[in-house]
N, C-alpha and C positions, 0 to 999 in steps of 0.2 A: 410164401411171399416170393420166393425165387420163381416158382412156376407161374405165378400171376404176372410178374414182371416180364417173363419170357412170352407169355400169351399176348400181352399188350404189345410188346415189341414186334412179335411175329406178324401181327395184323398189318403192319406197315408194308410188308412185302407180299401179303396174301390177298390183297384186294379188299381189306377191311372186314369188319365183322358181319356186314350185310351179305358179303359174298360167301361167308362161311358160317352158317347158323350154328354148326357144331362148335366152332371156336368161340362163338359168343356165349353159348351155354357153358362151356368150360370156364370161360373168364368169369362169368357171374357166379358159378359154383365156387371157384377159388376165392373170389372176393367175399362171399358169404361165409366160407369156412374160416378165412383169416379174421373176419369180423367176430365170429363166434369164439375163436381161439383167444382173442385179446379182450373180450367183453368184460371179463371179471378177473383179469390178471394183470397187475401192473408190471410184473416181471416179464411177461410175454411182450407187452408193448415196449418195454425198455430194451428187450433183446432185439426187436426190430430196429431200434435206433442205433445201438452200439455196434451191431453187426452190419450196419449200412444196408439193411434190407428194405427200408421204407422209402429212402430217397429216390430210387428209380421209379416209384409209383407217382411221384409228385407231378412231373410234366403231363402225364396222362390224365390225372385228376383235374388239373387246371384246364387242360384242353376240353375235357368233358363238361365241366361246369360252364365254360364259355359257350358251348354249342348245344347244351342239353335241350334248349328250346327250339332248335333248328334241325329237325330230323334229316333234311336233305344234306346239310353241311356235315352233320355227324356221321353220315353214311360214307363219306369220303375217307380214304386211307391216308390222305396227306396230313402232316402234323398241324395241329391247331395252336392255340395260345399256349406258351410254355414249352413248345417243341415236342409235345407228346401226341399220340393218336388217341382220340376220344374212346373210352371204353363203352360197352353197352350201357344204356341208361339205368338198367336194373343193378349195375355194379357200382354206380356213383354213390348211392347212399351208404353202402358198406365201406367204401373207400373213405368217405368223409368221416365216418365213425373211427376208422383205424387211425387216420392222420390226427384226428382230434385227441385220441388217447395218447398218442406218442408226444404231441405237443404238451398236453397236460402233465404227463409223466406221473410219478408216484404221488405227487401233490394232490391229485384228484381223489386218490384212494385214502390219503391221510385225512381228508375231510369226511370220510365215512361212506362215500359212494363215488362211482365213476361218472363220466360226463353224461351218461344216459340214465343215471339214477339207479342202476342195478345194485343189489346188495353186494357188499364186499365179502369175499371168501377167506379161507384160511391164508391164502397167499397174500391177500391184501393186508391182513392183520400182521403178517410177518414184515411187510413193507414198512409198517409203522415203527418197527423196532430197529430199523437200519438207516443210516445216513445215505443220501444220494451221493455217489462218488463224483469227484470233480470232473473226471473225463466225461461221464454221462451228462453232467450239467453243461459242459462246454459243447458237446455234440448237439444237445437239445437247442442251445442258443443258435448254433450254426444251421440247424434244421429249420428253425423259425425264420431265419434270414433267407434260407433257400425258398421257403414258401412265399415270402413277401416278394423276393426278387423275381420269382417265377410268375408273378401276377395273380396270386391267390386272392387278394382283396378285390381286384377288379373282376375276377371270375365269380367270386361270391356275390358281388353287386349284380352281375348278369343273372345269376341264379335267382336272387331276390326279385329282380325285375320281371321274371316270368309270371309272377302273380298279378301283374298289371295287365295281362292280356285279356281280351274280351272273353266273357263266360256267360253261360246261360242264366246263372243266378249266383247268389253269394255262396261261396264254397269255403270249407275250412282251409287254413294254411297247411299245405301238404307236408308230410314228414321230411322230405328232402330239404325244404327250406328251414324247418326246425333244426335239422342236423347242421345245416350251414350256419345258423345262428350260434350253435354250440361251438363250431369250429372257429368262428370269428372271436367268440368270447375267449377261447383258449389262446389265440394269437395275442389278444389284448392283455390277458393276464400274464403272459410271458414277457411283456414289454413295459406295461404301465408301472409307474411308481406304486408302492404299497398303499393301500387305503389309509387315509388319515394323515398323509404327509401335509404339513402346514404350508399355506401359501406364504411366500417370502416377500422381500422388499421389491422384487422385480414386478410384482403385481400392484404396487402402489406408486409407481413412478408418475410424477406430474400431478399428484393429488394435493390440493391445498385445503385450507380451512373451509372453503365453499363446498368441498366434496365433489368437484368436477373432475372427471377422468380425462387425461390428455394423451396418455400412451399406455401401452400394455405389452407384455411379452408372454412367452410360453416357458414351461420348464425345460423343454428340449428343442433344439433347433432342428430344422429339416436335414441339415448335413451332419448332425451329431449321431454317432453310432452308439448302440445298436438300434435305438428306437426311431431314429430319423427317417429311415426308409418306410417304416410303417406309418408314421405321421404323414409323410408325403403321399402315400397311397390313399390314406383316409381322406385327405384334403382333395385329391384329384377325383375321388369317387363320391364326394358329398357324404362322407362317413358310410361308405359301402352301400349307399342308397337305402339306409335304414328308415329314415322318415318316409320315403316314398313307398316302402313296403306297406306300412300301416295306412298311408293315405290311399293306396290302391284298394284296400279293404273297405275304407269309408266310401270311396267313390262307387264301388260295386253295390254297397248297401243303399246309397242314395239313388242309384239307378233302379234298384228293386222297389224302394219305397216311393220313388218319384217326388221326394221332398228332401231338403237338407237335413243332415243328421242332427245339427244343432237346434233345428226347429222343434224336435220332440225326441230328446235323448232316450226316453223310455221306449218309444216305438223303435228307435234305431237299435237299442240294446236287444230287443226281441229278434231283430233281423240279422244281427251280427253273427258270424260263424261262432260255434261253441268254444273254440280255443282262442278267441280274440284277446281276452283279458290276459291269459298266460303269455301269448306272443307279444302283446304290448309291453308287459313287464320285462320280458327278455330284451326287447329293443331299447327300452328306456334304461335298463341296466347297462347295456352296451354303450349307449350315448354318454352315460355318466362315467363309464370307464375311460372313454376318450377324453373327457374333461379332466381326468387325473393327470394327463400330460400337461395340463395347464388349460384354464377355461377358454383361452383364445383359440385353441385347436378346433373345438366344436363351433365357436362363434364365427371363425373365419370360413370353415368348411360350409356353413349354412348361411353365408352372408349375401348370396345373390338374391335379388328381389323375389324370384319365383320360389326359392327354397324357404325364404323367410315367411312368405304367405303360407306355404305348405306346413311349416313348423307351427305357425300360429294356429292354424285350423286344427291340426292334430292335437296340440296341447289343450286347446279350448274344449275340444270334444272329450278328451280323456278326463279332464276335471269335471265336466258336466255329467259324464257317465258315472264316475265314482260317487259324486254327490247324490245323483238320483237313485242309485242302487244301494247306497250304504245302509239306510235304515232297514230295508227289507232283508238284506243279507245278515245283519246283526240279529234281527228278530227271528228270522227263520233258522239261523244257526243255533240260537238259544233253545228254540223249540226242538230242534233235532237232538241237541245234547240232552234235553230232558227225556226224550224217547229212548235214547241209548241207555241212560242211567236206569230207566224203567224196564229195560230188557226188551223193548219193542224194536223190530227191524225197520231200517230206513228203506224207502222206496225211491224210484227214479222220477217220482211225480214232480212237476214244476214247483219250485219253492221249497222243496224238501232239503233243508240245510243250506240253501243257496238263495241268491237274490231272485226276485220275481221275474226279471226280464233277461238280464245278461247271464243268468245261471252260474254266477260266480260266488264263491264263499267269501265271508268277511275277511279272511286272511289273504285271499287273492286280491281283493279290492284294496286292502290296506297296503300290500306290497306295491301294487301299481301306483297308488296315490303317493306313497313315500318316494318312489323312484321319480315320479313326475315332478313333485315339489323340489326334489334335489336338483333335477336337471334345469328347471326354470331358474333357480338361483344361479347356477353356473352359467347359463346362457345369458343372463342379464348382468352379471357381475362386471361393474366398471365399463359397461358398454351402453352408452346413451341411445344408440340406434335400437338396440334390442329392448331397452327399457321403454322406449317409445312404442315399440311393437305391442307391448302388453296392453296398451290402451286402444288398439285398433278395433274397428267394428262397432256394431250396435251393442247396447247394454243387454245383458251383462257382458262386459269385456273380460278378457283373460285376467286383467288386473283385478277386476271386481269379483271374480270367482274365488280368488285366494282368501279374502276375508269370509267367504261363505262356505268354507270347508266344514266337515262334521265337527260337532262341538268338542270332541276329544282332542282336536288339534290346538285348542286354546285352553284346555283344562288339564289334560294328562301331561305329566313331566316328559314322558317318552315322546309324545307327539309335538310338544312345544319345542323340544330339541330338534325335531325334524323340520318344522315350519318356520320358526322365527329367524334362523340365519338366512332363509330365502327372502323373508320380508325385509330384512336389512339390505340384502343385495339389490332387490328390485327398486327400493326407495332411496338408497343412498345416492346423493348427487342428482336426484330427479324430483323436482318440486311437485310435479303433477301427481306422481305415484305416492309421494309423502302425504300430500293433501288427501288423497283417496283413502290411505290407511287411517289417517286421523279422523276422517268422516265415517268410514265403514267399520273401523275397529277401534284402535286406541294407540296413539303414539306413545303413551305412557308405558304400555306393556312392552313395546319395542325398546324404549329407552331403558327400562328396568332389565330387560334381557341382556343388552350390551353391557350395562353397568355390572350386573352380577357375574358375567363372564370375565370382565376385566378384573374384578375383585378376586374371583377364584384364581385367576392366573397369578395375580400379585401375591396371593397367600399360598401358592403352591398346591391349591386344592383342585380336585377334578372339576371339569366343566359340566355343562348340562347333559351333553351326550354321554359322557362317561358315567355320570351318576345314574342316568336312565338306562344304561346298558345297551344303547343302540350301537350299530356298527361304526367303526372309527371314521368312515367317510362322511358321516353326518356331523362330526365335530365342527364347532364354529370356526376354529383356526384353520381347518381344512377347506372352509368355504368362503371365508372372508379374511383378507390379510390382517395379521396381528398388528402390524404397524399402523393400521387405519382405525383401530378400535376407539382410540381417544377422539379422533376426528369425527367418527360416526356418532359417538355419544354427544359431542358438541352440536353436530348437524341436527340430530333429532331433538335436542334440548332447545335449539333456536326456533323450532317450528311454532 
């Protein structure tokens, strides 16, 4: 780590890495070595933190992320964003991995794997048996603040924007962007409230018996430490450009097909890059993490007219994709499971255990659909403008697609716990959406869900999400203010 920092600092006075290919090779080799040394060791990553060996790398990483798409600028030895000299492009991805592990700390290994999904070794097992010391936790918090203050969120947005550049055809989302998504996830996990924190009275200000929202707030203000600086950076960068990252993939697909992706979701699924479903799940998971600061963080960050159009198009397509691919993914997955039980090997043939067009498993589509439904609810919660947005466009509108989800979302207790809080959020206080649910689905089902949740809370019994065993962020109280449950029940009863 010290040698890598010295190599990066020395390039400022040596004419840059372009002037010295040998120095560039050394820098890349050191970055790869440090990446390998921390890949399966929480103690190695923590050592970098407590010995202050990783902080000197931050300015160079931020500078490199901001200039990675501009070779001419990156070739200059002058400091870039964050005050550091950009490292060679081949060193950026290892640096992202290293910084992500440091931000995650031992928590990533306590979950059973590190940020890259590698299996944990004996050292990781030992980390589970010890407490993280207070000094280490404090230094990690300071390190996260250093990253945010150095412009890491803005630099990651620049990295994600690279995928929007003209290409010959549809290409997979590159590994560097995937690593950037994991780094942003680590930053958010270090700052957002724990999953399942209930929405409080602040989110119900100005709500009367009519169910009309008049004002709203967030959990954390922009000036409040330590999360305030991260919230401000997310707002300034339109949530790090996450919606635009996926939109760029859809635009490239439309350019290849010469037709809108919503015109034929099955054809679009065949043309999408093979890792689209996984990347989309990661992006929606990050958008939902920002909503844990308070739903208005995501609502405000995506409130401009062009971003709302972009978000509408993206969410509409993801719902259409999951709906069109669901049946084939389930059927092909069942056939693959039978082959495995019969001792027959699986092949890479299209449809072998995956959906016919998007080549996604049923579990992958389920995760993407769950995350999308969760975000739609947060995006529409007590926000009439966003509730209106759900009705934009030709039929089927985004609002009409919600009652058209796979049958499991209306019959399985697990999926009811995922979907119905969103149905409450999109229809509460919005007569048009309420009428659409009454016409396409059943308001009685929505009323019963709210009533059952209210009764369970009164009796001290677990709610639908807890009974179904879904993650705590899907709990009704974490997605719709508890103080409005009785008002919502009356609102749906009056329809």
